[in-house]
PDB file of N, CA, C and O in Angstrom, chain B, residues numbered from 101:
ATOM      1  N   MET B 101      -2.852  -1.683  15.258  1.00  0.00           N
ATOM      2  CA  MET B 101      -3.030  -1.486  13.852  1.00  0.00           C
ATOM      3  C   MET B 101      -3.752  -0.121  13.594  1.00  0.00           C
ATOM      4  O   MET B 101      -3.552   0.515  12.559  1.00  0.00           O
ATOM      5  N   LEU B 102      -4.547   0.273  14.521  1.00  0.00           N
ATOM      6  CA  LEU B 102      -5.302   1.530  14.350  1.00  0.00           C
ATOM      7  C   LEU B 102      -4.372   2.737  14.411  1.00  0.00           C
ATOM      8  O   LEU B 102      -4.668   3.773  13.816  1.00  0.00           O
ATOM      9  N   LYS B 103      -3.285   2.620  15.100  1.00  0.00           N
ATOM     10  CA  LYS B 103      -2.302   3.740  15.185  1.00  0.00           C
ATOM     11  C   LYS B 103      -1.555   3.900  13.874  1.00  0.00           C
ATOM     12  O   LYS B 103      -1.106   5.003  13.562  1.00  0.00           O
ATOM     13  N   ILE B 104      -1.408   2.846  13.105  1.00  0.00           N
ATOM     14  CA  ILE B 104      -0.662   2.856  11.853  1.00  0.00           C
ATOM     15  C   ILE B 104      -1.568   3.279  10.713  1.00  0.00           C
ATOM     16  O   ILE B 104      -1.200   4.144   9.918  1.00  0.00           O
ATOM     17  N   TYR B 105      -2.751   2.680  10.623  1.00  0.00           N
ATOM     18  CA  TYR B 105      -3.693   2.927   9.530  1.00  0.00           C
ATOM     19  C   TYR B 105      -4.927   3.636  10.085  1.00  0.00           C
ATOM     20  O   TYR B 105      -5.195   3.615  11.286  1.00  0.00           O
ATOM     21  N   SER B 106      -5.673   4.268   9.166  1.00  0.00           N
ATOM     22  CA  SER B 106      -6.887   5.001   9.556  1.00  0.00           C
ATOM     23  C   SER B 106      -8.092   4.043   9.615  1.00  0.00           C
ATOM     24  O   SER B 106      -8.019   2.906   9.150  1.00  0.00           O
ATOM     25  N   HIS B 107      -9.171   4.518  10.182  1.00  0.00           N
ATOM     26  CA  HIS B 107     -10.385   3.722  10.287  1.00  0.00           C
ATOM     27  C   HIS B 107     -10.879   3.342   8.901  1.00  0.00           C
ATOM     28  O   HIS B 107     -11.292   2.203   8.680  1.00  0.00           O
ATOM     29  N   ARG B 108     -10.840   4.294   7.954  1.00  0.00           N
ATOM     30  CA  ARG B 108     -11.389   4.089   6.661  1.00  0.00           C
ATOM     31  C   ARG B 108     -10.562   3.008   5.907  1.00  0.00           C
ATOM     32  O   ARG B 108     -11.135   2.168   5.213  1.00  0.00           O
ATOM     33  N   ARG B 109      -9.267   3.033   6.044  1.00  0.00           N
ATOM     34  CA  ARG B 109      -8.413   2.064   5.356  1.00  0.00           C
ATOM     35  C   ARG B 109      -8.641   0.660   5.929  1.00  0.00           C
ATOM     36  O   ARG B 109      -8.704  -0.309   5.172  1.00  0.00           O
ATOM     37  N   LEU B 110      -8.766   0.541   7.253  1.00  0.00           N
ATOM     38  CA  LEU B 110      -9.003  -0.774   7.808  1.00  0.00           C
ATOM     39  C   LEU B 110     -10.361  -1.339   7.469  1.00  0.00           C
ATOM     40  O   LEU B 110     -10.499  -2.542   7.249  1.00  0.00           O
ATOM     41  N   ALA B 111     -11.355  -0.494   7.423  1.00  0.00           N
ATOM     42  CA  ALA B 111     -12.689  -0.954   7.016  1.00  0.00           C
ATOM     43  C   ALA B 111     -12.693  -1.327   5.564  1.00  0.00           C
ATOM     44  O   ALA B 111     -13.387  -2.270   5.184  1.00  0.00           O
ATOM     45  N   SER B 112     -11.940  -0.626   4.721  1.00  0.00           N
ATOM     46  CA  SER B 112     -11.837  -0.987   3.304  1.00  0.00           C
ATOM     47  C   SER B 112     -11.084  -2.316   3.139  1.00  0.00           C
ATOM     48  O   SER B 112     -11.468  -3.145   2.314  1.00  0.00           O
ATOM     49  N   ILE B 113     -10.031  -2.516   3.910  1.00  0.00           N
ATOM     50  CA  ILE B 113      -9.311  -3.804   3.842  1.00  0.00           C
ATOM     51  C   ILE B 113     -10.225  -4.945   4.299  1.00  0.00           C
ATOM     52  O   ILE B 113     -10.186  -6.042   3.741  1.00  0.00           O
ATOM     53  N   GLY B 114     -11.037  -4.678   5.304  1.00  0.00           N
ATOM     54  CA  GLY B 114     -11.954  -5.689   5.758  1.00  0.00           C
ATOM     55  C   GLY B 114     -13.018  -6.013   4.720  1.00  0.00           C
ATOM     56  O   GLY B 114     -13.376  -7.180   4.564  1.00  0.00           O
ATOM     57  N   SER B 115     -13.527  -5.031   4.015  1.00  0.00           N
ATOM     58  CA  SER B 115     -14.493  -5.240   2.976  1.00  0.00           C
ATOM     59  C   SER B 115     -13.926  -6.009   1.809  1.00  0.00           C
ATOM     60  O   SER B 115     -14.559  -6.930   1.294  1.00  0.00           O
ATOM     61  N   VAL B 116     -12.732  -5.630   1.391  1.00  0.00           N
ATOM     62  CA  VAL B 116     -12.097  -6.349   0.286  1.00  0.00           C
ATOM     63  C   VAL B 116     -11.805  -7.789   0.709  1.00  0.00           C
ATOM     64  O   VAL B 116     -11.981  -8.706  -0.092  1.00  0.00           O
ATOM     65  N   THR B 117     -11.370  -8.003   1.931  1.00  0.00           N
ATOM     66  CA  THR B 117     -11.097  -9.378   2.422  1.00  0.00           C
ATOM     67  C   THR B 117     -12.378 -10.207   2.415  1.00  0.00           C
ATOM     68  O   THR B 117     -12.341 -11.390   2.076  1.00  0.00           O
ATOM     69  N   MET B 118     -13.495  -9.615   2.779  1.00  0.00           N
ATOM     70  CA  MET B 118     -14.777 -10.323   2.737  1.00  0.00           C
ATOM     71  C   MET B 118     -15.165 -10.775   1.329  1.00  0.00           C
ATOM     72  O   MET B 118     -15.625 -11.899   1.128  1.00  0.00           O
ATOM     73  N   VAL B 119     -14.971  -9.879   0.357  1.00  0.00           N
ATOM     74  CA  VAL B 119     -15.296 -10.167  -1.021  1.00  0.00           C
ATOM     75  C   VAL B 119     -14.377 -11.255  -1.580  1.00  0.00           C
ATOM     76  O   VAL B 119     -14.838 -12.162  -2.273  1.00  0.00           O
ATOM     77  N   VAL B 120     -13.084 -11.165  -1.279  1.00  0.00           N
ATOM     78  CA  VAL B 120     -12.150 -12.198  -1.736  1.00  0.00           C
ATOM     79  C   VAL B 120     -12.485 -13.532  -1.066  1.00  0.00           C
ATOM     80  O   VAL B 120     -12.388 -14.567  -1.726  1.00  0.00           O
ATOM     81  N   ALA B 121     -12.861 -13.558   0.175  1.00  0.00           N
ATOM     82  CA  ALA B 121     -13.196 -14.782   0.874  1.00  0.00           C
ATOM     83  C   ALA B 121     -14.410 -15.455   0.285  1.00  0.00           C
ATOM     84  O   ALA B 121     -14.434 -16.676   0.137  1.00  0.00           O
ATOM     85  N   ILE B 122     -15.437 -14.659  -0.058  1.00  0.00           N
ATOM     86  CA  ILE B 122     -16.639 -15.247  -0.628  1.00  0.00           C
ATOM     87  C   ILE B 122     -16.395 -15.789  -2.033  1.00  0.00           C
ATOM     88  O   ILE B 122     -16.922 -16.841  -2.393  1.00  0.00           O
ATOM     89  N   ILE B 123     -15.597 -15.075  -2.826  1.00  0.00           N
ATOM     90  CA  ILE B 123     -15.290 -15.530  -4.184  1.00  0.00           C
ATOM     91  C   ILE B 123     -14.394 -16.761  -4.107  1.00  0.00           C
ATOM     92  O   ILE B 123     -14.598 -17.718  -4.855  1.00  0.00           O
ATOM     93  N   ALA B 124     -13.408 -16.752  -3.217  1.00  0.00           N
ATOM     94  CA  ALA B 124     -12.522 -17.909  -3.085  1.00  0.00           C
ATOM     95  C   ALA B 124     -13.272 -19.175  -2.563  1.00  0.00           C
ATOM     96  O   ALA B 124     -12.981 -20.301  -2.966  1.00  0.00           O
ATOM     97  N   SER B 125     -14.211 -18.942  -1.684  1.00  0.00           N
ATOM     98  CA  SER B 125     -14.934 -20.104  -1.154  1.00  0.00           C
ATOM     99  C   SER B 125     -15.869 -20.691  -2.210  1.00  0.00           C
ATOM    100  O   SER B 125     -16.205 -21.874  -2.166  1.00  0.00           O
ATOM    101  N   SER B 126     -16.278 -19.868  -3.139  1.00  0.00           N
ATOM    102  CA  SER B 126     -17.155 -20.440  -4.187  1.00  0.00           C
ATOM    103  C   SER B 126     -16.391 -21.373  -5.126  1.00  0.00           C
ATOM    104  O   SER B 126     -17.015 -22.207  -5.782  1.00  0.00           O
ATOM    105  N   TYR B 127     -15.103 -21.267  -5.213  1.00  0.00           N
ATOM    106  CA  TYR B 127     -14.257 -22.102  -6.050  1.00  0.00           C
ATOM    107  C   TYR B 127     -13.618 -23.277  -5.279  1.00  0.00           C
ATOM    108  O   TYR B 127     -12.876 -24.061  -5.871  1.00  0.00           O
ATOM    109  N   ALA B 128     -13.892 -23.405  -3.995  1.00  0.00           N
ATOM    110  CA  ALA B 128     -13.294 -24.446  -3.195  1.00  0.00           C
ATOM    111  C   ALA B 128     -13.884 -25.803  -3.508  1.00  0.00           C
ATOM    112  O   ALA B 128     -15.101 -25.984  -3.547  1.00  0.00           O
ATOM    113  N   ASN B 129     -12.978 -26.763  -3.731  1.00  0.00           N
ATOM    114  CA  ASN B 129     -13.423 -28.153  -4.012  1.00  0.00           C
ATOM    115  C   ASN B 129     -13.333 -29.012  -2.790  1.00  0.00           C
ATOM    116  O   ASN B 129     -13.976 -30.061  -2.741  1.00  0.00           O
ATOM    117  N   ASP B 130     -12.597 -28.637  -1.834  1.00  0.00           N
ATOM    118  CA  ASP B 130     -12.376 -29.412  -0.613  1.00  0.00           C
ATOM    119  C   ASP B 130     -13.015 -28.651   0.557  1.00  0.00           C
ATOM    120  O   ASP B 130     -13.067 -27.421   0.569  1.00  0.00           O
ATOM    121  N   ILE B 131     -13.500 -29.428   1.546  1.00  0.00           N
ATOM    122  CA  ILE B 131     -14.171 -28.779   2.702  1.00  0.00           C
ATOM    123  C   ILE B 131     -13.168 -28.065   3.585  1.00  0.00           C
ATOM    124  O   ILE B 131     -13.520 -27.086   4.243  1.00  0.00           O
ATOM    125  N   VAL B 132     -11.922 -28.532   3.616  1.00  0.00           N
ATOM    126  CA  VAL B 132     -10.908 -27.835   4.406  1.00  0.00           C
ATOM    127  C   VAL B 132     -10.565 -26.458   3.813  1.00  0.00           C
ATOM    128  O   VAL B 132     -10.386 -25.492   4.554  1.00  0.00           O
ATOM    129  N   ILE B 133     -10.479 -26.376   2.523  1.00  0.00           N
ATOM    130  CA  ILE B 133     -10.220 -25.097   1.862  1.00  0.00           C
ATOM    131  C   ILE B 133     -11.457 -24.204   2.027  1.00  0.00           C
ATOM    132  O   ILE B 133     -11.310 -22.992   2.187  1.00  0.00           O
ATOM    133  N   TRP B 134     -12.632 -24.751   1.995  1.00  0.00           N
ATOM    134  CA  TRP B 134     -13.821 -23.952   2.196  1.00  0.00           C
ATOM    135  C   TRP B 134     -13.856 -23.395   3.602  1.00  0.00           C
ATOM    136  O   TRP B 134     -14.181 -22.226   3.807  1.00  0.00           O
ATOM    137  N   TYR B 135     -13.514 -24.249   4.590  1.00  0.00           N
ATOM    138  CA  TYR B 135     -13.488 -23.735   5.965  1.00  0.00           C
ATOM    139  C   TYR B 135     -12.430 -22.625   6.100  1.00  0.00           C
ATOM    140  O   TYR B 135     -12.673 -21.634   6.788  1.00  0.00           O
ATOM    141  N   ALA B 136     -11.271 -22.773   5.461  1.00  0.00           N
ATOM    142  CA  ALA B 136     -10.206 -21.799   5.559  1.00  0.00           C
ATOM    143  C   ALA B 136     -10.636 -20.469   4.928  1.00  0.00           C
ATOM    144  O   ALA B 136     -10.418 -19.400   5.498  1.00  0.00           O
ATOM    145  N   THR B 137     -11.247 -20.555   3.747  1.00  0.00           N
ATOM    146  CA  THR B 137     -11.608 -19.312   3.063  1.00  0.00           C
ATOM    147  C   THR B 137     -12.828 -18.682   3.679  1.00  0.00           C
ATOM    148  O   THR B 137     -12.829 -17.488   3.978  1.00  0.00           O
ATOM    149  N   TYR B 138     -13.871 -19.469   3.875  1.00  0.00           N
ATOM    150  CA  TYR B 138     -15.092 -18.914   4.373  1.00  0.00           C
ATOM    151  C   TYR B 138     -15.023 -18.583   5.835  1.00  0.00           C
ATOM    152  O   TYR B 138     -15.498 -17.527   6.252  1.00  0.00           O
ATOM    153  N   GLY B 139     -14.435 -19.466   6.634  1.00  0.00           N
ATOM    154  CA  GLY B 139     -14.339 -19.252   8.041  1.00  0.00           C
ATOM    155  C   GLY B 139     -13.297 -18.275   8.509  1.00  0.00           C
ATOM    156  O   GLY B 139     -13.589 -17.345   9.260  1.00  0.00           O
ATOM    157  N   LEU B 140     -12.082 -18.490   8.064  1.00  0.00           N
ATOM    158  CA  LEU B 140     -11.007 -17.655   8.540  1.00  0.00           C
ATOM    159  C   LEU B 140     -10.956 -16.304   7.843  1.00  0.00           C
ATOM    160  O   LEU B 140     -10.941 -15.268   8.508  1.00  0.00           O
ATOM    161  N   LEU B 141     -10.929 -16.299   6.481  1.00  0.00           N
ATOM    162  CA  LEU B 141     -10.831 -15.035   5.759  1.00  0.00           C
ATOM    163  C   LEU B 141     -12.050 -14.162   5.971  1.00  0.00           C
ATOM    164  O   LEU B 141     -11.934 -12.967   6.242  1.00  0.00           O
ATOM    165  N   LEU B 142     -13.226 -14.771   5.845  1.00  0.00           N
ATOM    166  CA  LEU B 142     -14.457 -14.003   6.020  1.00  0.00           C
ATOM    167  C   LEU B 142     -14.620 -13.493   7.460  1.00  0.00           C
ATOM    168  O   LEU B 142     -15.093 -12.383   7.699  1.00  0.00           O
ATOM    169  N   GLY B 143     -14.209 -14.346   8.408  1.00  0.00           N
ATOM    170  CA  GLY B 143     -14.230 -13.886   9.814  1.00  0.00           C
ATOM    171  C   GLY B 143     -13.279 -12.750  10.074  1.00  0.00           C
ATOM    172  O   GLY B 143     -13.616 -11.821  10.808  1.00  0.00           O
ATOM    173  N   PHE B 144     -12.098 -12.797   9.494  1.00  0.00           N
ATOM    174  CA  PHE B 144     -11.139 -11.703   9.620  1.00  0.00           C
ATOM    175  C   PHE B 144     -11.669 -10.431   8.998  1.00  0.00           C
ATOM    176  O   PHE B 144     -11.544  -9.360   9.592  1.00  0.00           O
ATOM    177  N   GLY B 145     -12.254 -10.517   7.822  1.00  0.00           N
ATOM    178  CA  GLY B 145     -12.811  -9.351   7.154  1.00  0.00           C
ATOM    179  C   GLY B 145     -13.955  -8.750   7.894  1.00  0.00           C
ATOM    180  O   GLY B 145     -14.042  -7.531   8.039  1.00  0.00           O
ATOM    181  N   CYS B 146     -14.874  -9.624   8.385  1.00  0.00           N
ATOM    182  CA  CYS B 146     -15.998  -9.105   9.136  1.00  0.00           C
ATOM    183  C   CYS B 146     -15.566  -8.414  10.452  1.00  0.00           C
ATOM    184  O   CYS B 146     -16.112  -7.386  10.853  1.00  0.00           O
ATOM    185  N   SER B 147     -14.584  -9.015  11.082  1.00  0.00           N
ATOM    186  CA  SER B 147     -14.108  -8.408  12.334  1.00  0.00           C
ATOM    187  C   SER B 147     -13.448  -7.042  12.066  1.00  0.00           C
ATOM    188  O   SER B 147     -13.637  -6.110  12.848  1.00  0.00           O
ATOM    189  N   LEU B 148     -12.692  -6.914  10.994  1.00  0.00           N
ATOM    190  CA  LEU B 148     -12.124  -5.590  10.713  1.00  0.00           C
ATOM    191  C   LEU B 148     -13.185  -4.575  10.393  1.00  0.00           C
ATOM    192  O   LEU B 148     -13.159  -3.465  10.925  1.00  0.00           O
ATOM    193  N   ALA B 149     -14.122  -4.927   9.533  1.00  0.00           N
ATOM    194  CA  ALA B 149     -15.149  -3.944   9.136  1.00  0.00           C
ATOM    195  C   ALA B 149     -16.103  -3.656  10.299  1.00  0.00           C
ATOM    196  O   ALA B 149     -16.496  -2.503  10.475  1.00  0.00           O
ATOM    197  N   GLY B 150     -16.480  -4.628  11.077  1.00  0.00           N
ATOM    198  CA  GLY B 150     -17.432  -4.389  12.153  1.00  0.00           C
ATOM    199  C   GLY B 150     -16.858  -3.627  13.294  1.00  0.00           C
ATOM    200  O   GLY B 150     -17.516  -2.738  13.836  1.00  0.00           O
ATOM    201  N   VAL B 151     -15.645  -3.943  13.682  1.00  0.00           N
ATOM    202  CA  VAL B 151     -15.014  -3.262  14.804  1.00  0.00           C
ATOM    203  C   VAL B 151     -14.706  -1.808  14.457  1.00  0.00           C
ATOM    204  O   VAL B 151     -14.776  -0.925  15.311  1.00  0.00           O
ATOM    205  N   MET B 152     -14.368  -1.576  13.203  1.00  0.00           N
ATOM    206  CA  MET B 152     -14.073  -0.169  12.817  1.00  0.00           C
ATOM    207  C   MET B 152     -15.320   0.663  12.921  1.00  0.00           C
ATOM    208  O   MET B 152     -15.215   1.831  13.297  1.00  0.00           O
ATOM    209  N   GLY B 153     -16.484   0.157  12.620  1.00  0.00           N
ATOM    210  CA  GLY B 153     -17.708   0.906  12.745  1.00  0.00           C
ATOM    211  C   GLY B 153     -18.002   1.278  14.214  1.00  0.00           C
ATOM    212  O   GLY B 153     -18.445   2.385  14.519  1.00  0.00           O
ATOM    213  N   LEU B 154     -17.744   0.328  15.089  1.00  0.00           N
ATOM    214  CA  LEU B 154     -17.993   0.645  16.531  1.00  0.00           C
ATOM    215  C   LEU B 154     -16.931   1.619  17.072  1.00  0.00           C
ATOM    216  O   LEU B 154     -17.232   2.464  17.915  1.00  0.00           O
ATOM    217  N   LEU B 155     -15.717   1.497  16.591  1.00  0.00           N
ATOM    218  CA  LEU B 155     -14.683   2.441  17.087  1.00  0.00           C
ATOM    219  C   LEU B 155     -14.891   3.826  16.581  1.00  0.00           C
ATOM    220  O   LEU B 155     -14.568   4.796  17.267  1.00  0.00           O
ATOM    221  N   LEU B 156     -15.441   3.948  15.359  1.00  0.00           N
ATOM    222  CA  LEU B 156     -15.770   5.286  14.847  1.00  0.00           C
ATOM    223  C   LEU B 156     -16.856   5.955  15.662  1.00  0.00           C
ATOM    224  O   LEU B 156     -16.806   7.161  15.904  1.00  0.00           O
ATOM    225  N   LEU B 157     -17.845   5.171  16.089  1.00  0.00           N
ATOM    226  CA  LEU B 157     -18.904   5.698  16.908  1.00  0.00           C
ATOM    227  C   LEU B 157     -18.354   6.159  18.254  1.00  0.00           C
ATOM    228  O   LEU B 157     -18.760   7.205  18.761  1.00  0.00           O
ATOM    229  N   GLN B 158     -17.483   5.429  18.806  1.00  0.00           N
ATOM    230  CA  GLN B 158     -16.904   5.770  20.106  1.00  0.00           C
ATOM    231  C   GLN B 158     -16.044   7.051  20.006  1.00  0.00           C
ATOM    232  O   GLN B 158     -15.941   7.807  20.971  1.00  0.00           O
ATOM    233  N   GLU B 159     -15.440   7.279  18.850  1.00  0.00           N
ATOM    234  CA  GLU B 159     -14.556   8.447  18.707  1.00  0.00           C
ATOM    235  C   GLU B 159     -15.359   9.721  18.407  1.00  0.00           C
ATOM    236  O   GLU B 159     -15.026  10.790  18.918  1.00  0.00           O
ATOM    237  N   TYR B 160     -16.380   9.622  17.608  1.00  0.00           N
ATOM    238  CA  TYR B 160     -17.065  10.832  17.116  1.00  0.00           C
ATOM    239  C   TYR B 160     -18.256  11.269  18.004  1.00  0.00           C
ATOM    240  O   TYR B 160     -18.588  12.453  18.065  1.00  0.00           O
ATOM    241  N   PHE B 161     -18.876  10.316  18.673  1.00  0.00           N
ATOM    242  CA  PHE B 161     -20.050  10.684  19.522  1.00  0.00           C
ATOM    243  C   PHE B 161     -19.581  10.659  20.958  1.00  0.00           C
ATOM    244  O   PHE B 161     -19.477   9.595  21.568  1.00  0.00           O
ATOM    245  N   LEU B 162     -19.303  11.807  21.489  1.00  0.00           N
ATOM    246  CA  LEU B 162     -18.797  11.863  22.841  1.00  0.00           C
ATOM    247  C   LEU B 162     -19.929  12.024  23.879  1.00  0.00           C
ATOM    248  O   LEU B 162     -19.895  11.432  24.959  1.00  0.00           O
ATOM    249  N   LYS B 163     -20.922  12.838  23.514  1.00  0.00           N
ATOM    250  CA  LYS B 163     -21.978  13.154  24.462  1.00  0.00           C
ATOM    251  C   LYS B 163     -23.009  12.034  24.580  1.00  0.00           C
ATOM    252  O   LYS B 163     -23.310  11.591  25.689  1.00  0.00           O
ATOM    253  N   ARG B 164     -23.558  11.566  23.443  1.00  0.00           N
ATOM    254  CA  ARG B 164     -24.582  10.526  23.473  1.00  0.00           C
ATOM    255  C   ARG B 164     -24.088   9.246  22.816  1.00  0.00           C
ATOM    256  O   ARG B 164     -24.665   8.765  21.841  1.00  0.00           O
ATOM    257  N   ARG B 165     -23.030   8.715  23.360  1.00  0.00           N
ATOM    258  CA  ARG B 165     -22.408   7.539  22.783  1.00  0.00           C
ATOM    259  C   ARG B 165     -23.326   6.313  22.901  1.00  0.00           C
ATOM    260  O   ARG B 165     -23.380   5.510  21.970  1.00  0.00           O
ATOM    261  N   HIS B 166     -24.016   6.154  23.971  1.00  0.00           N
ATOM    262  CA  HIS B 166     -24.927   4.996  24.150  1.00  0.00           C
ATOM    263  C   HIS B 166     -26.052   5.040  23.108  1.00  0.00           C
ATOM    264  O   HIS B 166     -26.465   4.002  22.590  1.00  0.00           O
ATOM    265  N   MET B 167     -26.531   6.219  22.811  1.00  0.00           N
ATOM    266  CA  MET B 167     -27.587   6.348  21.778  1.00  0.00           C
ATOM    267  C   MET B 167     -27.068   5.978  20.389  1.00  0.00           C
ATOM    268  O   MET B 167     -27.764   5.317  19.620  1.00  0.00           O
ATOM    269  N   ALA B 168     -25.843   6.405  20.069  1.00  0.00           N
ATOM    270  CA  ALA B 168     -25.245   6.132  18.768  1.00  0.00           C
ATOM    271  C   ALA B 168     -24.995   4.614  18.627  1.00  0.00           C
ATOM    272  O   ALA B 168     -25.214   4.054  17.553  1.00  0.00           O
ATOM    273  N   ASN B 169     -24.549   3.965  19.680  1.00  0.00           N
ATOM    274  CA  ASN B 169     -24.360   2.517  19.606  1.00  0.00           C
ATOM    275  C   ASN B 169     -25.668   1.739  19.491  1.00  0.00           C
ATOM    276  O   ASN B 169     -25.707   0.673  18.878  1.00  0.00           O
ATOM    277  N   GLY B 170     -26.727   2.266  20.076  1.00  0.00           N
ATOM    278  CA  GLY B 170     -28.003   1.566  20.068  1.00  0.00           C
ATOM    279  C   GLY B 170     -28.658   1.667  18.711  1.00  0.00           C
ATOM    280  O   GLY B 170     -29.353   0.740  18.295  1.00  0.00           O
ATOM    281  N   ILE B 171     -28.458   2.756  18.019  1.00  0.00           N
ATOM    282  CA  ILE B 171     -29.084   2.925  16.717  1.00  0.00           C
ATOM    283  C   ILE B 171     -28.303   2.176  15.694  1.00  0.00           C
ATOM    284  O   ILE B 171     -28.661   2.184  14.516  1.00  0.00           O
TER     285      ILE B 171
END
């Protein structure tokens, strides 16, 4: 997916997915729907946004990569 879309676009998609998941889970009347929205959608959004941050660090900090990941 990273070869098709940029880091910024994937992080934005992840952020929007997290917001949609939280709003949708607040309207859930059934526990199964709540698990689907909060668990699956929010997990997908967090993984997109979080992984993109780590990949950006790996790409831009070549010399002191371990320091950038630690901070």
